[in-house]
C-alpha positions as CSV (number, residue, x, y, z in Angstrom):
1,X,6.6,32.4,-6.5
2,X,7.7,28.9,-6.9
3,X,10.3,26.4,-6.5
4,X,12.3,27.3,-9.7
5,X,12.0,31.2,-9.5
6,X,15.7,31.8,-8.1
7,X,16.9,29.4,-11.4
8,X,15.0,31.2,-13.7
9,X,16.0,34.6,-12.6
10,X,19.7,33.3,-12.7
11,X,19.3,32.0,-15.9
12,X,17.8,35.5,-17.4
13,X,21.0,37.2,-15.7
14,X,23.5,34.7,-17.4
15,X,22.0,35.3,-20.8
16,X,22.2,39.1,-20.2
17,X,25.7,38.6,-19.0
18,X,26.9,36.5,-21.7
19,X,25.4,38.9,-24.5
20,X,26.8,42.0,-22.7
21,X,23.3,43.9,-22.8
22,X,21.4,46.0,-20.3
23,X,19.1,43.8,-18.1
24,X,15.8,45.0,-16.8
25,X,14.0,42.9,-14.3
26,X,10.5,43.4,-12.6
27,X,8.1,41.2,-10.9
28,X,4.6,41.5,-12.1
29,X,3.1,42.5,-8.4
30,X,5.1,45.6,-8.9
31,X,3.2,46.6,-11.8
32,X,-0.3,46.4,-10.3
33,X,-1.3,49.4,-8.8
34,X,-4.9,50.3,-7.6
35,X,-5.3,53.6,-9.4
36,X,-6.9,53.4,-12.6
37,X,-4.6,53.6,-15.7
38,X,-1.2,53.3,-13.6
39,X,-0.6,49.8,-14.3
40,X,-0.8,50.5,-18.0
41,X,1.4,53.3,-17.7
42,X,4.0,51.2,-15.7
43,X,4.2,48.5,-18.5
44,X,4.4,51.4,-21.4
45,X,7.3,53.0,-19.2
46,X,9.2,49.4,-19.1
47,X,8.8,49.0,-22.9
48,X,9.7,52.3,-23.6
49,X,12.9,52.1,-21.2
50,X,13.8,48.8,-23.0
51,X,13.4,50.5,-26.5
52,X,15.8,53.0,-25.2
53,X,18.6,50.6,-24.2
54,X,18.1,48.2,-27.2
55,X,19.9,45.8,-27.1
56,X,18.7,44.5,-23.8
57,X,16.7,42.0,-22.0
58,X,13.5,42.2,-20.3
59,X,12.8,39.9,-17.4
60,X,9.4,39.8,-16.0
61,X,8.8,37.4,-13.2
62,X,5.4,36.0,-12.3
63,X,3.7,37.0,-15.8
64,X,0.5,34.9,-15.0
65,X,-0.3,37.8,-12.1
66,X,-0.6,40.7,-14.9
67,X,-1.4,38.6,-17.9
68,X,-4.4,36.1,-16.9
69,X,-6.9,34.9,-19.3
70,X,-9.1,37.8,-20.2
71,X,-12.2,35.5,-20.1
72,X,-11.9,34.6,-16.6
73,X,-10.7,38.2,-15.2
74,X,-12.9,39.5,-12.8
75,X,-11.9,43.0,-12.8
76,X,-11.8,45.3,-15.9
77,X,-8.4,46.5,-15.1
78,X,-7.0,42.9,-15.6
79,X,-8.4,43.0,-19.0
80,X,-6.7,46.3,-20.0
81,X,-3.5,45.2,-18.6
82,X,-3.3,42.4,-20.8
83,X,-4.3,44.5,-23.8
84,X,-1.7,47.0,-22.7
85,X,0.7,44.1,-23.0
86,X,-0.3,42.8,-26.3
87,X,0.1,46.3,-27.5
88,X,3.6,46.9,-26.1
89,X,4.9,43.6,-27.4
90,X,3.7,44.4,-30.9
91,X,4.9,48.0,-31.0
92,X,8.2,46.8,-29.8
93,X,8.6,44.5,-32.6
94,X,7.6,47.4,-34.8
95,X,5.8,45.3,-37.4
96,X,3.6,43.7,-35.0
97,X,2.4,40.3,-35.6
98,X,2.6,40.2,-39.1
99,X,6.3,40.4,-39.1
100,X,6.6,37.5,-37.0
101,X,5.1,35.2,-39.5
102,X,8.1,32.8,-39.6
103,X,8.3,32.5,-35.9
104,X,8.0,29.0,-34.8
105,X,6.8,27.7,-31.1
106,X,7.9,24.6,-29.6
107,X,5.0,22.4,-28.4
108,X,4.9,19.2,-26.5
109,X,2.3,16.6,-26.8
110,X,0.5,17.7,-23.7
111,X,-0.5,21.1,-22.6
112,X,1.8,22.8,-25.3
113,X,4.8,22.4,-23.0
114,X,8.5,21.4,-23.4
115,X,9.0,19.1,-20.3
116,X,7.4,19.1,-17.2
117,X,8.4,20.8,-13.8
118,X,7.3,19.7,-10.4
119,X,5.5,22.4,-8.4
120,X,2.1,21.8,-7.6
121,X,2.0,19.5,-10.5
122,X,2.4,22.5,-12.8
123,X,5.1,23.5,-15.3
124,X,7.6,26.2,-14.6
125,X,8.2,27.8,-18.0
126,X,10.3,30.4,-19.5
127,X,8.8,32.2,-22.4
128,X,10.8,34.4,-25.0
129,X,10.1,36.4,-27.8
130,X,13.0,37.7,-29.8
131,X,11.7,41.0,-32.0
132,X,14.4,41.6,-34.4
133,X,13.7,45.1,-35.3
134,X,14.9,46.5,-32.0
135,X,16.9,43.7,-30.5
136,X,15.2,43.5,-27.3
137,X,14.6,40.0,-25.7
138,X,11.3,39.9,-23.6
139,X,11.4,36.7,-21.3
140,X,8.4,36.1,-18.9
141,X,8.7,33.3,-16.3
142,X,6.0,31.5,-14.7
143,X,4.8,28.3,-12.9
144,X,1.2,28.8,-14.4
145,X,1.2,28.5,-18.2
146,X,-1.9,27.4,-18.8
147,X,-3.4,30.5,-16.9
148,X,-1.6,33.2,-19.2
149,X,-3.9,34.7,-21.9
150,X,-3.9,32.7,-25.1
151,X,-3.1,36.1,-27.2
152,X,0.3,36.3,-25.4
153,X,1.3,32.8,-26.5
154,X,1.2,33.0,-30.2
155,X,3.9,33.4,-32.6
156,X,5.4,37.0,-32.6
157,X,5.0,37.6,-29.1
158,X,5.9,35.0,-26.6
159,X,6.7,32.3,-29.2
160,X,9.2,30.2,-27.6
161,X,8.3,28.1,-24.6
162,X,10.8,26.2,-22.5
163,X,9.9,24.1,-19.6
164,X,12.5,24.1,-16.7
165,X,12.3,20.9,-15.3
166,X,13.7,19.0,-12.1
167,X,17.5,18.5,-12.8
168,X,18.3,15.0,-13.6
169,X,21.2,13.0,-11.9
170,X,23.9,14.2,-14.5
171,X,22.5,17.9,-13.9
172,X,22.7,17.6,-10.4
173,X,26.3,16.3,-10.2
174,X,27.2,19.3,-12.5
175,X,25.5,21.9,-10.1
176,X,26.9,20.3,-7.2
177,X,30.4,20.9,-8.9
178,X,29.6,24.7,-9.6
179,X,28.6,25.3,-6.2
180,X,31.5,23.4,-4.5
181,X,34.1,25.5,-5.9
182,X,34.8,27.6,-3.1
183,X,34.5,24.8,-0.6
184,X,37.2,22.5,0.7
185,X,36.2,18.8,0.1
186,X,38.0,15.7,1.5
187,X,40.0,13.6,-1.4
188,X,37.2,10.8,-1.1
189,X,34.2,13.0,-1.9
190,X,32.0,11.4,-4.5
191,X,29.8,14.1,-6.6
192,X,28.0,11.1,-8.5
193,X,27.2,9.4,-5.0
194,X,26.0,12.7,-3.6
195,X,23.8,13.3,-7.0
196,X,22.2,9.9,-7.1
197,X,21.1,10.3,-3.2
198,X,19.4,13.6,-4.0
199,X,16.5,12.9,-6.6
200,X,14.0,15.9,-6.5
201,X,16.5,18.4,-5.5
202,X,16.5,21.8,-7.8
203,X,19.4,24.3,-7.3
204,X,18.3,25.9,-4.4
205,X,18.0,22.9,-2.6
206,X,21.3,21.5,-3.6
207,X,22.8,25.0,-2.4
208,X,21.1,24.5,0.8
209,X,22.4,21.1,1.2
210,X,26.0,22.7,0.6
211,X,25.2,25.1,3.4
212,X,24.3,22.3,5.8
213,X,27.3,20.1,5.1
214,X,29.6,22.9,5.6
215,X,27.8,23.9,9.2
216,X,28.3,19.9,10.0
217,X,31.8,20.0,8.9
218,X,32.4,23.2,11.0
219,X,30.6,21.5,13.8
220,X,32.6,18.2,13.7
221,X,35.8,20.2,14.0
222,X,35.0,22.0,16.7
223,X,33.7,19.0,18.6
224,X,37.0,17.2,17.9
225,X,39.1,20.3,18.9
226,X,37.0,20.5,22.1
227,X,37.6,16.7,23.0
228,X,41.5,17.4,22.1
229,X,41.3,20.2,24.4
230,X,39.8,18.4,27.3
231,X,42.2,15.7,27.1
232,X,45.2,17.9,27.5
233,X,43.5,19.7,30.3
234,X,43.0,16.5,32.1
235,X,46.5,15.2,31.3
236,X,47.8,18.6,32.7
237,X,45.6,18.8,35.7
238,X,48.4,17.2,37.9
239,X,50.9,19.8,36.7
240,X,48.2,22.8,37.5
241,X,47.8,21.1,41.2
242,X,51.6,21.4,41.8
243,X,51.8,24.9,40.8
244,X,48.8,26.0,43.0
245,X,50.5,23.9,45.8
246,X,53.7,26.1,45.1
247,X,51.7,29.2,45.0
248,X,52.3,30.0,41.2
249,X,49.7,31.7,39.0
250,X,47.6,29.4,36.8
251,X,45.9,30.9,33.6
252,X,42.6,29.5,33.0
253,X,42.5,27.0,30.1
254,X,39.3,27.3,27.9
255,X,37.7,23.6,27.1
256,X,35.6,25.3,24.5
257,X,36.7,26.3,21.2
258,X,34.5,29.5,21.4
259,X,36.6,30.6,24.0
260,X,39.9,30.5,21.8
261,X,39.2,32.9,19.2
262,X,40.0,32.0,15.6
263,X,41.6,29.1,14.4
264,X,45.3,28.6,13.7
265,X,46.6,27.6,10.1
266,X,47.1,24.1,11.3
267,X,43.7,23.7,12.7
268,X,42.2,25.4,9.3
269,X,44.3,22.9,7.3
270,X,42.4,20.0,8.4
271,X,38.8,21.8,7.9
272,X,37.1,19.9,5.0
273,X,34.1,18.7,4.1
274,X,33.6,15.0,3.9
275,X,31.0,12.4,2.5
276,X,30.0,11.7,6.1
277,X,29.0,15.5,6.3
278,X,26.9,15.4,3.3
279,X,25.0,12.3,4.3
280,X,24.1,14.0,7.6
281,X,23.0,17.1,5.4
282,X,20.9,14.9,3.1
283,X,18.8,13.6,5.9
284,X,18.2,17.1,7.2
285,X,17.5,19.1,4.1
286,X,14.1,18.2,2.2
287,X,13.9,18.9,-1.5
288,X,11.1,21.2,-2.5
289,X,8.7,18.5,-3.8
290,X,8.8,16.6,-0.6
291,X,8.1,20.0,1.5
292,X,5.1,20.5,-0.8
293,X,3.5,17.0,0.2
294,X,4.0,15.4,-3.3
295,X,6.3,12.6,-2.3
296,X,7.1,10.4,0.5
297,X,9.7,8.2,1.7
298,X,8.2,4.7,2.7
299,X,9.5,3.5,5.9
300,X,8.4,0.0,5.2
301,X,11.1,-2.7,4.5
302,X,10.6,-6.0,3.5
303,X,11.1,-7.3,6.9
304,X,7.8,-5.8,7.5
305,X,6.4,-7.7,4.6
306,X,7.7,-10.7,6.4
307,X,6.8,-13.1,3.3
308,X,6.4,-13.1,-0.8
309,X,10.3,-13.7,-1.5
310,X,9.2,-14.4,-5.2
311,X,7.5,-11.3,-5.7
312,X,10.4,-9.4,-4.1
313,X,13.0,-10.9,-6.6
314,X,10.7,-10.1,-9.5
315,X,10.3,-6.4,-8.4
316,X,14.2,-6.3,-7.8
317,X,14.7,-6.5,-11.4
318,X,11.9,-4.5,-12.5
319,X,12.4,-1.5,-10.0
320,X,14.9,-2.1,-7.6
321,X,18.1,-2.8,-9.7
322,X,17.1,-0.3,-12.5
323,X,17.2,2.7,-10.0
324,X,20.5,1.2,-8.0
325,X,22.5,0.0,-11.0
326,X,21.2,2.0,-14.3
327,X,24.4,1.6,-16.0
328,X,23.9,-2.2,-16.2
329,X,20.5,-2.2,-18.1
330,X,21.8,0.6,-20.1
331,X,24.7,-1.4,-21.4
332,X,22.2,-4.3,-22.1
333,X,20.0,-1.8,-23.9
334,X,17.0,-2.0,-21.7
335,X,14.8,0.8,-20.9
336,X,14.8,1.8,-17.3
337,X,11.3,2.0,-16.4
338,X,8.5,-0.5,-16.5
339,X,5.3,-1.3,-15.3
340,X,3.8,-4.2,-12.7
341,X,0.5,-5.1,-12.0
342,X,0.0,-6.8,-8.5
343,X,-3.4,-8.7,-8.1
344,X,-4.7,-11.0,-5.6
345,X,-7.1,-11.2,-2.5
346,X,-7.6,-8.1,-0.5
347,X,-5.3,-8.0,2.5
348,X,-2.4,-9.9,1.1
349,X,0.2,-7.0,1.2
350,X,0.2,-5.4,-2.2
351,X,0.7,-1.7,-1.0
352,X,3.3,-3.1,1.6
353,X,5.3,-4.8,-1.4
354,X,5.2,-1.4,-3.5
355,X,6.3,0.6,-0.7
356,X,9.1,-2.0,0.3
357,X,10.5,-2.0,-3.3
358,X,10.5,1.9,-3.4
359,X,12.4,2.0,-0.1
360,X,14.8,-0.6,-1.0
361,X,15.6,1.2,-4.3
362,X,15.7,4.7,-2.4
363,X,13.1,6.1,-4.6
364,X,10.3,8.3,-3.6
365,X,6.9,7.2,-3.3
366,X,3.5,8.5,-4.7
367,X,0.3,6.5,-3.5
368,X,-3.1,7.2,-5.4
369,X,-6.1,5.2,-5.0
370,X,-8.1,5.2,-8.0
371,X,-11.3,6.8,-7.3
372,X,-9.0,9.7,-6.0
373,X,-8.5,10.9,-9.5
374,X,-12.3,10.9,-10.8
375,X,-14.2,14.1,-11.0
376,X,-17.7,14.8,-12.1
377,X,-16.6,17.9,-14.3
378,X,-15.7,17.1,-17.8
379,X,-11.8,17.0,-18.2
380,X,-11.0,17.4,-14.6
381,X,-10.2,13.5,-14.0
382,X,-7.6,13.7,-17.0
383,X,-6.0,16.7,-15.7
384,X,-5.8,14.9,-12.6
385,X,-3.8,11.9,-14.3
386,X,-1.7,14.2,-16.2
387,X,-0.8,16.3,-12.8
388,X,0.1,12.7,-11.1
389,X,2.6,11.8,-13.7
390,X,4.1,15.4,-13.7
391,X,4.6,15.0,-10.2
392,X,6.2,11.5,-10.4
393,X,8.5,12.9,-13.4
394,X,9.6,15.7,-11.0
395,X,10.5,13.6,-8.2
396,X,12.2,10.7,-10.3
397,X,13.4,8.2,-9.7
398,X,9.8,7.6,-8.4
399,X,7.5,4.7,-7.6
400,X,4.0,5.5,-8.5
401,X,1.5,3.6,-7.1
402,X,-2.0,3.2,-8.1
403,X,-4.1,1.2,-5.9
404,X,-7.9,0.1,-7.0
405,X,-6.7,0.2,-10.5
406,X,-10.1,-1.4,-11.8
407,X,-11.8,1.8,-10.8
408,X,-9.6,4.0,-12.4
409,X,-9.3,2.1,-15.9
410,X,-12.4,0.2,-16.5
411,X,-12.8,-2.0,-19.6
412,X,-13.8,0.6,-22.4
413,X,-16.9,-0.3,-24.2
414,X,-18.5,-2.0,-21.4
415,X,-20.9,0.8,-20.6
416,X,-21.4,3.0,-23.5
417,X,-22.6,5.8,-21.2
418,X,-19.5,6.1,-19.1
419,X,-17.7,8.0,-22.0
420,X,-15.7,9.9,-18.9
421,X,-14.0,6.7,-18.1
422,X,-13.0,6.2,-21.5
423,X,-11.4,9.4,-21.6
424,X,-9.3,8.7,-18.2
425,X,-8.1,5.3,-19.6
426,X,-7.1,7.1,-23.0
427,X,-5.3,9.7,-20.8
428,X,-3.6,6.7,-19.1
429,X,-2.6,5.0,-22.1
430,X,-1.0,8.4,-23.4
431,X,1.0,8.8,-20.2
432,X,2.2,5.1,-20.1
433,X,3.3,5.1,-23.6
434,X,5.7,7.9,-22.5
435,X,5.1,10.6,-25.2
436,X,6.7,12.9,-22.9
437,X,9.4,10.6,-21.6
438,X,8.7,8.3,-18.4
439,X,12.3,7.7,-17.6
440,X,12.6,7.3,-14.0
441,X,9.0,6.7,-13.2
442,X,8.2,3.1,-12.5
443,X,4.4,2.0,-12.2
444,X,2.9,-0.4,-9.9
445,X,-0.7,-0.8,-9.8
446,X,-2.8,-3.2,-7.6
447,X,-6.2,-4.6,-8.0
448,X,-8.5,-7.3,-6.8
449,X,-10.4,-7.6,-10.3
450,X,-7.7,-8.0,-12.9
451,X,-10.7,-9.1,-15.3
452,X,-12.4,-5.7,-15.0
453,X,-9.2,-3.4,-16.1
454,X,-9.1,-2.6,-19.6
455,X,-6.8,-5.2,-21.8
456,X,-4.8,-2.2,-23.5
457,X,-3.1,-1.4,-20.3
458,X,-1.8,-4.8,-19.9
459,X,0.1,-5.2,-22.9
460,X,4.2,-4.9,-23.0
461,X,5.4,-1.4,-22.5
462,X,2.6,-0.6,-20.3
463,X,2.2,-2.8,-17.4
464,X,4.8,-5.2,-18.6
465,X,4.4,-7.8,-15.6
466,X,1.6,-9.3,-13.9
467,X,2.3,-10.8,-10.3
468,X,-0.1,-12.8,-8.4
469,X,0.0,-12.0,-4.8
470,X,-1.8,-15.2,-3.1
471,X,-2.9,-15.8,0.0
472,X,0.1,-17.0,2.5
473,X,0.8,-20.4,3.1
474,X,1.8,-21.9,6.4
475,X,5.2,-20.8,6.4
476,X,4.4,-17.3,4.7
477,X,1.8,-16.6,7.7
478,X,5.0,-17.6,10.2
479,X,7.1,-14.9,8.7
480,X,4.2,-12.4,8.4
481,X,3.3,-13.0,12.3
482,X,7.2,-13.0,13.4
483,X,7.1,-9.6,11.5
484,X,4.1,-8.3,13.3
485,X,5.0,-9.2,16.7
486,X,8.6,-7.5,16.6
487,X,7.3,-4.9,18.8
488,X,5.0,-7.0,20.9
489,X,5.7,-8.5,24.2
490,X,5.1,-12.2,24.1
491,X,4.8,-14.9,27.1
492,X,7.1,-17.6,27.2
493,X,4.4,-20.1,26.1
494,X,4.0,-18.5,22.8
495,X,5.1,-20.3,19.7
496,X,4.8,-18.2,16.7
497,X,5.4,-21.0,14.1
498,X,2.7,-23.3,16.1
499,X,0.2,-20.7,15.7
500,X,0.6,-19.7,12.4
501,X,0.6,-23.2,10.9
502,X,-2.4,-23.9,12.7
503,X,-5.4,-25.3,10.7
504,X,-7.6,-22.6,12.2
505,X,-5.5,-20.0,10.2
506,X,-6.0,-21.6,6.8
507,X,-7.1,-18.8,4.4
508,X,-5.8,-15.7,6.6
509,X,-4.3,-13.1,4.7
510,X,-1.8,-10.9,5.9
511,X,-4.4,-8.5,7.2
512,X,-6.2,-11.2,8.8
513,X,-2.7,-12.0,10.8
514,X,-2.6,-8.3,11.9
515,X,-6.1,-8.6,13.1
516,X,-5.6,-11.7,14.9
517,X,-2.5,-10.2,16.9
518,X,-4.5,-7.1,17.5
519,X,-7.4,-8.9,18.9
520,X,-4.8,-11.1,21.1
521,X,-3.1,-7.8,22.6
522,X,-6.8,-6.4,23.4
523,X,-7.7,-9.9,25.0
524,X,-4.3,-9.4,27.3
525,X,-4.9,-5.9,28.1
526,X,-8.3,-6.7,29.2
527,X,-7.1,-9.6,31.4
528,X,-4.1,-7.3,32.8
529,X,-6.5,-4.3,33.8
530,X,-9.1,-6.5,35.4
531,X,-6.2,-8.0,37.6
532,X,-4.3,-4.7,38.2
533,X,-6.2,-1.8,37.2
534,X,-5.8,0.6,34.5
535,X,-2.6,2.5,36.1
536,X,-0.7,-0.9,37.2
537,X,-1.4,-2.7,33.9
538,X,1.7,-4.5,32.8
539,X,0.8,-7.2,30.2
540,X,2.4,-9.6,27.8
541,X,0.3,-11.6,25.0
542,X,0.1,-15.5,25.7
543,X,-1.0,-18.6,24.0
544,X,-4.4,-18.3,25.7
545,X,-4.9,-14.8,24.1
546,X,-4.5,-16.1,20.8
547,X,-6.8,-18.8,21.1
548,X,-9.3,-16.1,22.5
549,X,-8.6,-14.0,19.4
550,X,-9.2,-17.2,17.1
551,X,-12.6,-17.4,18.1
552,X,-13.5,-13.5,17.1
553,X,-11.4,-13.3,13.8
554,X,-12.5,-14.8,10.9
555,X,-10.9,-15.1,7.2
556,X,-11.7,-12.2,5.1
557,X,-11.3,-14.1,2.2
558,X,-14.3,-16.7,1.5
559,X,-13.3,-20.0,-0.2
560,X,-15.9,-18.9,-3.0
561,X,-13.6,-16.1,-3.5
562,X,-10.5,-18.2,-3.4
563,X,-11.9,-20.3,-6.0
564,X,-12.5,-16.9,-8.1
565,X,-9.3,-15.9,-7.8
566,X,-7.6,-19.3,-8.8
567,X,-9.8,-18.8,-12.0
568,X,-8.6,-15.4,-12.6
569,X,-4.8,-16.6,-12.1
570,X,-5.5,-19.4,-14.7
571,X,-7.3,-17.2,-17.0
572,X,-4.5,-14.7,-17.0
573,X,-2.1,-17.5,-17.7
574,X,-4.1,-18.6,-20.9
575,X,-3.8,-15.2,-22.1
576,X,0.1,-14.4,-21.3
577,X,2.7,-16.4,-23.0
578,X,4.4,-17.7,-19.8
579,X,3.6,-18.8,-16.0
580,X,6.2,-19.6,-13.4
581,X,5.1,-21.3,-10.3
582,X,6.9,-21.1,-7.1
583,X,7.3,-23.8,-4.3
584,X,4.4,-22.0,-2.7
585,X,2.2,-22.7,-5.5
586,X,2.1,-18.8,-6.0
587,X,1.6,-18.0,-9.9
588,X,3.3,-15.0,-11.4
589,X,2.1,-14.3,-14.9
590,X,5.2,-12.9,-17.1
591,X,4.5,-11.1,-20.6
592,X,6.7,-12.4,-23.1
593,X,8.3,-9.3,-25.4
594,X,6.2,-8.2,-28.3
595,X,3.4,-10.3,-27.5
596,X,0.0,-8.7,-26.3
């Protein structure tokens, strides 16, 4: 099972082919039998056959199914199978565990793995052991390495652990070139552009993309030929009528290519897959990480945000441009990924801003609310944090958005009894420091209380930029309302600018503006239904409906809260090295490189 099973099997086959040795492949479920002792016998038979064919390669797929942790085994048969596997590996090596004292294991800082692959947040690993005495290589494949019995993962057995991650952009380009060797591509085909548009695609996904693009190309060619045939038929219609009038015999002309048999050489010469075919295929083929529900592509644009032009400019250089033009940043020696903290009153569009930035850059988007990762069981919250970053790396380039960051990363030491929260903060710091590489993962966090976040998260290298998202000024409210009413029928007497700049709307956030429009729509529907009934109601929002809505909707941020956020803004300004004000009086706190 798993997204990369085909790649793992293909890799093992390629190794055997390069070495010119026999290849024995078995799937773990094939070994398991209901008869007592039969499963162990199958394992012994497999290793005996391998010893007889040596040198050879043995590939065991889904090895976690036959070698689970014995302490978690529910049946005695599972423990016997693991014991038999250990015995066979030691017998195959000849000298057993002692003969492999010099074996080395490759360990990563997290969970003992090299790299991360994204399937359900787990690692896809190929574990290999090379007993030198009989020259038999045993390769096991799994997407659940942590469920394998620890005795199998020591030196002398499976002592090499290799993680097969999601292909990078360069790897996808190389895979596309290999897959397209037998395809006829147009002269303007750009492999690099296709690779850039396929984040999260593995080899099987790219193969499906090729097939879909080829199918679209064939359909396009047949449609063009059908149009040409229809045009020729229309042009010769007059000649057909003359022949019929003279009593001649007229052969029916098929207007559909399906009725004409195979294509001619001339028609085949024009058959080629173009970039437009691939663009259509990309829209139809979803990568595995999206099919499994890990990531989404936001459908929010900056037009939906309607304001915050200064925030957009900051995020362009923090997220959008590094993804769209990475070569420019690499030439300057700048690292690709950064972290951004958005803070401000609730309802000001912090989540919309993050989604719009991800959409503009074409990156995947993972949204996490802080409390979602918290778990009462020891170690589970930290595991959830690791899993989220693992998924983000697998779907890179990816914008990883943490909402309510103050709930996930509170100040350490504030509550000595809250040791679990401190462990979560420590895990977050480990992931943000990029011990396993954070290339292609862009962190965006949002909070209403930045003063409650642990200060260690706010230093450069973690959440580099701190951007204040203020309550919109009158001009900002007008932009927001114009964005909101795009799909709302308005009466001629509605002046959006006049409504937005009204003194009654002072202190309204973006969410308050949305609530105001909704109430105005409800008022319009009530009036229309009272006049024409439910079935004949045809309504549009008039100025009087906005006036009625204003009597029901109040600002969600009180003046006291506004003063608190102003104080927080200036407090952060005093603790950071620079503060930039725009003409809307919005403050944006920026860290100075090297300052903490």
